[in-house]
Residue, then its C-alpha position, 0 to 999 in steps of 0.5 A: x500499499x503506498x502512502x501518499x504523503x508522511x502524514x498518511x504513512x504515520x497514520x498508518x503507523x499509529x493505527x497499527x499500533x492501536x489494532x495490534x496489527x503486525x502486518x499493517x505495521x510492517x506495510x508502514x516501514x521502510x523495506x530495507x536494513x536502514x530502518x530503526x527503532x528505538x523505544x524506552x528500556x528497549x535496545x535500538x534495533x534495526x533493519x528486520x529485527x524492526x519488524x520482529x521487535x513490533x510483532x513481539x510487542x504485539x503478541x506481549x501486549x496486544x493493542x494500544x489506546x494511544x492519542x497522538x499530539x504533533x509538536x513540529x513537523x520538518x519536511x525537506x524533499x523526500x525527507x520528513x520528521x515528524x516530533x510527537x508526543x504520545x499518551x497511552x491511555x489505560x489508567x483511570x478512565x478519561x486519564x491519559x498516561x504521561x507524555x512520551x516524546x517522539x520522533x518519526x522521520x520518513x522517507x519518499x521512496x518509488x513506493x511512496x512515503x515510508x516510516x524509516x525511524x521511530x524513536x521515542x522516550x519518557x518525558x523527563x523528571x521534574x528537578x526536585x526542589x532545592x533541600x527536598 
């Protein structure tokens, strides 16, 4: 399935996450050994290991309920970088979890836009008050 814009590819990425669908997730990523994924508490994975990581995550956790807010987009030629805030649902009803900041890098190829890099990290803790 070709994605006409980086946003189309990003929407498909989060749709695959919400569905817990490894086949849909595979369609989003560029078909190359140059793809990379770095998640909190997980070592950097590259190439085919990225898709294995997502299959494992879906087997263990299933689907995700996630809200995404765009912070900034940087697009130049055939590369797009989306800086985002993700919030997982699943705690108290109507209460999203803490923010996770992420970066999605897309590249346009012969088959449209595909995800090249996904990285995210938890929100840094606020500094403690002096004398606390």
